[in-house]
C-alpha positions as CSV (number, residue, x, y, z in Angstrom):
1,M,-20.0,1.7,28.7
2,N,-22.4,4.5,27.9
3,L,-20.4,7.7,27.5
4,K,-23.4,10.0,28.1
5,R,-24.3,8.4,31.4
6,F,-20.7,8.3,32.4
7,L,-20.3,12.1,31.8
8,A,-23.5,12.8,33.5
9,V,-22.3,11.1,36.7
10,V,-19.0,12.9,36.5
11,K,-20.8,16.2,36.2
12,A,-23.2,15.5,39.0
13,R,-20.3,14.4,41.3
14,N,-18.3,17.6,40.5
15,I,-21.3,19.8,41.2
16,E,-21.9,18.0,44.5
17,F,-18.4,18.6,45.6
18,F,-18.2,22.3,44.6
19,R,-21.5,23.0,46.2
20,D,-20.1,21.7,49.5
21,K,-18.3,25.0,50.4
22,S,-16.8,23.5,53.6
23,S,-15.1,20.7,51.7
24,L,-14.0,22.9,48.9
25,G,-12.5,25.4,51.4
26,W,-10.7,22.7,53.2
27,S,-9.3,21.2,50.0
28,L,-7.7,24.6,49.3
29,A,-6.6,25.4,52.8
30,F,-5.1,22.1,53.9
31,P,-2.1,22.1,51.5
32,I,-1.3,25.6,52.5
33,L,-1.4,24.8,56.2
34,L,0.8,21.7,55.6
35,L,3.4,23.7,53.7
36,V,3.5,26.4,56.4
37,G,3.8,23.7,59.1
38,M,6.6,21.8,57.4
39,S,8.5,25.0,56.6
40,F,8.3,26.0,60.3
41,V,9.4,22.6,61.6
42,F,12.4,22.2,59.2
43,S,13.5,25.9,59.1
44,G,16.9,26.9,60.3
45,E,20.5,27.3,59.1
46,G,21.0,23.6,58.5
47,K,20.6,20.2,60.0
48,A,22.8,19.6,63.1
49,A,25.7,17.2,62.5
50,Y,26.1,16.2,66.2
51,K,24.0,16.0,69.4
52,I,25.9,16.9,72.6
53,G,24.3,16.7,76.0
54,I,25.2,19.4,78.6
55,L,24.6,19.1,82.3
56,N,22.6,22.2,83.5
57,L,23.0,24.0,80.1
58,S,21.4,27.2,81.3
59,Q,24.3,27.7,83.9
60,V,27.1,27.1,81.4
61,Q,29.0,29.9,79.6
62,S,31.4,28.7,77.0
63,T,32.4,29.7,73.5
64,F,32.0,26.1,72.5
65,L,28.2,26.5,72.7
66,D,28.4,29.0,69.8
67,T,29.6,26.1,67.5
68,K,27.3,25.8,64.5
69,F,25.6,22.6,63.4
70,I,25.7,21.0,66.9
71,D,22.5,20.5,68.9
72,F,23.2,21.2,72.6
73,I,20.7,19.5,74.8
74,D,20.1,20.4,78.4
75,Y,20.1,17.5,80.9
76,Q,19.5,17.7,84.6
77,D,20.0,13.9,85.1
78,S,23.5,12.8,84.2
79,E,22.5,9.1,84.4
80,L,19.8,9.6,81.8
81,A,22.3,11.4,79.5
82,K,24.9,8.6,79.9
83,R,22.3,6.0,79.1
84,K,21.4,7.8,75.9
85,L,25.1,8.1,75.2
86,S,25.6,4.3,75.6
87,Q,22.7,3.8,73.1
88,H,24.3,6.2,70.6
89,S,21.4,8.7,70.9
90,L,23.9,11.3,72.0
91,D,27.4,11.8,70.6
92,M,28.9,13.3,73.7
93,F,28.0,14.4,77.2
94,I,29.8,17.2,79.1
95,D,29.8,18.3,82.7
96,F,31.4,21.8,82.7
97,T,31.2,22.1,86.5
98,E,33.3,19.0,87.2
99,K,35.3,19.6,84.0
100,R,34.8,16.1,82.6
101,Y,33.1,14.6,79.6
102,W,31.8,11.2,78.4
103,V,32.1,9.7,74.9
104,N,31.0,6.3,73.6
105,K,34.2,4.7,72.3
106,E,32.2,2.8,69.7
107,S,30.6,5.9,68.2
108,P,32.2,7.5,65.1
109,N,30.3,10.7,65.7
110,G,31.4,10.8,69.3
111,Y,35.1,10.6,68.2
112,L,34.7,13.6,65.9
113,A,32.6,15.6,68.4
114,E,35.4,15.0,71.0
115,K,38.0,16.4,68.6
116,I,36.0,19.5,68.1
117,F,35.5,20.0,71.8
118,L,39.2,19.5,72.6
119,A,40.1,22.2,70.2
120,T,38.9,24.7,72.8
121,H,38.9,22.8,76.1
122,Q,42.0,20.7,76.8
123,N,41.8,20.4,80.6
124,F,38.8,18.2,80.8
125,E,38.8,14.6,82.1
126,Q,37.7,12.0,79.6
127,L,35.4,9.2,80.6
128,T,34.0,6.5,78.3
129,T,31.0,4.4,78.1
130,E,29.8,1.6,75.8
131,G,26.6,-0.2,75.1
132,K,24.5,-1.7,72.4
133,K,23.5,0.7,69.7
134,I,19.8,1.3,69.3
135,R,19.1,0.8,65.6
136,Y,16.8,3.4,63.9
137,V,14.2,0.7,63.4
138,D,14.2,0.1,67.2
139,W,13.9,3.9,67.9
140,V,11.2,4.5,65.3
141,L,9.1,1.4,66.2
142,P,6.9,3.2,68.8
143,G,6.3,6.0,66.3
144,V,5.3,3.7,63.4
145,L,3.0,1.6,65.6
146,G,1.6,4.8,67.2
147,M,1.0,6.4,63.7
148,N,-0.8,3.2,62.5
149,M,-3.0,3.2,65.6
150,M,-3.7,6.9,65.0
151,F,-5.0,6.3,61.5
152,G,-7.0,3.2,62.6
153,C,-8.6,5.1,65.5
154,L,-9.4,8.4,63.8
155,F,-10.4,7.2,60.4
156,G,-11.8,3.9,61.5
157,V,-14.2,5.6,63.9
158,G,-14.8,8.9,62.1
159,Y,-15.8,7.6,58.7
160,V,-18.0,4.8,60.2
161,I,-20.0,7.3,62.3
162,V,-20.4,9.7,59.4
163,R,-21.5,6.8,57.1
164,Y,-24.0,5.7,59.7
165,R,-25.4,9.2,59.9
166,K,-25.5,9.6,56.2
167,N,-27.3,6.3,55.6
168,S,-29.8,7.1,58.4
169,V,-28.6,4.3,60.6
170,L,-28.2,6.7,63.5
171,K,-31.7,8.0,62.9
172,R,-33.1,4.5,63.4
173,L,-30.9,3.9,66.5
174,K,-32.3,7.2,67.9
175,A,-35.7,5.5,68.0
176,T,-34.4,2.9,70.4
177,P,-33.6,3.3,74.1
178,L,-29.9,3.6,73.2
179,S,-28.3,6.8,74.5
180,A,-25.5,8.8,72.8
181,L,-23.1,7.9,75.6
182,E,-23.8,4.2,75.2
183,F,-23.4,4.3,71.5
184,V,-20.1,6.3,71.7
185,S,-18.7,4.1,74.4
186,A,-19.6,0.9,72.4
187,Q,-17.8,2.4,69.4
188,L,-14.8,3.1,71.6
189,L,-14.5,-0.4,73.1
190,S,-15.0,-2.1,69.7
191,R,-12.3,0.0,68.0
192,A,-9.9,-0.3,70.9
193,F,-10.1,-4.1,70.7
194,I,-9.5,-4.0,66.9
195,V,-6.6,-1.6,67.1
196,M,-4.8,-3.3,70.0
197,F,-5.3,-6.7,68.3
198,T,-3.9,-5.6,65.0
199,S,-1.0,-3.7,66.6
200,S,-0.1,-6.7,68.7
201,V,-0.1,-9.0,65.7
202,V,2.1,-6.5,63.7
203,Y,4.6,-6.2,66.6
204,I,4.9,-9.9,67.3
205,G,5.2,-10.8,63.7
206,C,7.9,-8.2,62.9
207,N,9.8,-9.1,66.1
208,F,10.6,-12.4,64.6
209,F,12.5,-10.7,61.8
210,F,14.0,-7.6,63.5
211,D,14.5,-8.8,67.0
212,F,13.4,-5.5,68.5
213,Y,15.4,-3.8,71.3
214,M,13.3,-4.0,74.6
215,L,14.4,-3.0,78.1
216,G,11.0,-2.6,79.7
217,S,7.9,-4.6,80.4
218,Y,5.6,-5.8,77.6
219,F,2.7,-5.5,79.9
220,D,3.5,-1.8,80.6
221,L,3.9,-1.3,76.8
222,F,0.5,-2.8,76.2
223,L,-1.2,-0.6,78.8
224,V,0.4,2.5,77.3
225,G,-0.8,1.5,73.9
226,L,-4.3,0.8,75.2
227,L,-4.6,4.2,76.9
228,G,-3.2,5.9,73.9
229,A,-5.8,4.1,71.7
230,F,-8.6,5.2,74.0
231,S,-7.4,8.8,73.7
232,L,-7.2,8.7,69.9
233,I,-10.5,6.9,69.5
234,T,-12.3,9.5,71.6
235,L,-10.7,12.2,69.6
236,G,-12.1,10.6,66.4
237,L,-15.5,10.4,68.0
238,L,-15.4,14.1,68.9
239,V,-14.4,15.1,65.4
240,A,-17.2,13.0,63.9
241,C,-19.9,13.8,66.5
242,R,-21.9,16.1,64.2
243,S,-20.7,16.0,60.6
244,K,-22.6,14.2,57.8
245,S,-20.3,15.1,55.0
246,E,-17.7,12.4,54.1
247,E,-15.6,15.0,52.3
248,L,-15.6,17.3,55.4
249,I,-14.8,14.6,57.9
250,G,-11.9,13.5,55.7
251,G,-10.5,17.0,55.9
252,L,-11.1,17.3,59.7
253,L,-9.5,13.9,60.3
254,N,-6.5,15.0,58.3
255,L,-6.4,18.2,60.3
256,A,-6.2,16.1,63.5
257,S,-3.7,13.5,62.1
258,W,-1.1,15.5,60.1
259,P,0.1,17.7,63.0
260,M,0.6,14.6,65.1
261,M,2.6,12.9,62.3
262,I,4.9,15.9,62.1
263,L,5.2,17.1,65.8
264,S,4.7,13.9,67.9
265,G,8.2,12.5,67.5
266,V,7.2,9.8,65.1
267,W,10.2,10.1,62.7
268,F,12.6,12.4,64.6
269,S,13.3,13.4,68.2
270,L,12.1,16.7,69.6
271,E,15.1,17.0,71.8
272,G,16.7,20.4,71.1
273,A,13.6,21.6,69.3
274,P,12.2,25.1,70.2
275,E,10.2,25.3,73.4
276,T,7.2,26.6,71.5
277,L,7.2,23.5,69.3
278,K,7.5,21.2,72.3
279,S,4.5,23.1,74.0
280,V,2.4,22.5,70.9
281,A,3.4,18.8,70.8
282,D,2.3,18.4,74.4
283,F,-1.3,19.0,73.4
284,L,-1.3,16.0,70.9
285,P,-2.2,12.6,72.3
286,L,0.2,10.8,69.9
287,T,3.1,12.7,71.5
288,H,2.4,11.1,74.9
289,L,1.7,7.6,73.4
290,V,5.0,7.6,71.4
291,A,7.1,9.1,74.2
292,G,5.8,6.7,76.9
293,A,6.2,3.7,74.7
294,R,9.7,4.8,73.6
295,K,10.8,5.2,77.2
296,I,9.6,1.7,78.1
297,I,11.4,0.2,75.1
298,T,14.7,2.1,75.0
299,E,15.1,3.1,78.7
300,G,13.3,0.4,80.6
301,A,10.9,2.9,82.2
302,T,8.1,1.7,84.5
303,L,4.5,3.0,84.6
304,G,5.6,5.3,87.5
305,D,8.4,6.8,85.4
306,I,5.9,7.8,82.6
307,S,3.1,8.8,84.9
308,Y,3.0,12.2,83.3
309,H,2.3,10.8,79.9
310,L,-0.3,8.4,81.3
311,G,-2.1,11.2,83.2
312,V,-2.3,13.4,80.1
313,L,-3.6,10.6,78.0
314,A,-6.3,9.7,80.6
315,L,-7.3,13.4,80.9
316,M,-7.5,13.8,77.2
317,S,-9.6,10.6,76.9
318,A,-12.1,11.8,79.5
319,I,-12.4,15.3,78.0
320,F,-12.8,14.0,74.4
321,L,-15.4,11.3,75.5
322,A,-17.4,13.8,77.5
323,L,-17.5,16.4,74.7
324,G,-18.2,13.8,72.1
325,A,-21.2,12.4,74.0
326,Y,-22.5,15.9,74.8
327,L,-22.2,17.2,71.3
328,F,-23.3,14.0,69.6
329,N,-26.2,14.4,67.2
330,W,-28.0,11.4,65.6
331,N,-29.2,13.1,62.4
332,T,-27.6,16.5,61.9
333,E,-27.2,17.7,58.4
334,R,-23.7,19.1,58.8
């Protein structure tokens, strides 16, 4: 190794990076944005010890609702709440109007939550439920697969297009009859096939070892995954439609992916979270992909039951694809 040549390359690469003001600015700003976002998400007096569902929470007045370290979640559908209780996703469900409550007799948290509730309300009727507990690995499965799809879609498309542009491949393609929409659509189809193939292999392979919980249809799950993949790929195409800097595209793709990792329900449920946080999460495609897949797996939902999530994913895909094709540039410098 020639030390002089080595140091010359190091110096040249450092100069190249620091001259790229957009990349330098992003490298400084991203950690700050991440810290601010994490502090907002996990701020509060402490993590709740129990989750208790309340039927029509907004209409209930009780001193029990002032109890600290308990998440009180509003439910309009008692059957949905009881299903979550049977799956150990809730520790207790209370109907103040009819003066009755449900607990899962196999849940240790439910037993303790009931003792706390009975300290202030003794005249309520007890009803019990039971059911197979959903393991954390079953609950988190849609989030993990969705996150893997997100990285495959965003980075797999974004970096490829930027590399094509940087190496003048796009400039050569521009000389052909190929239109921007045709090129973008071809990238979408190719990446969708790759992502769905790899995700299916991962799911099938892991299922042999973990025997995943599944109440819904595998076909419905595949369709939700496919539509979610389209939405994430088109987002990656939109982000990369003009940039030629690999450093900048890395920052932009991180900007798109990290909020989804934190706010889309990948690792923890957004039930009981502030409404502002839920509103922000609704604008993220991964939120609807994970929520739709999770409802199919843990609740046995049909495509009709998750039509809202499917509609949002379809709308996002159309908007991202139209903008990406419209703004696409074959040889822009930045």
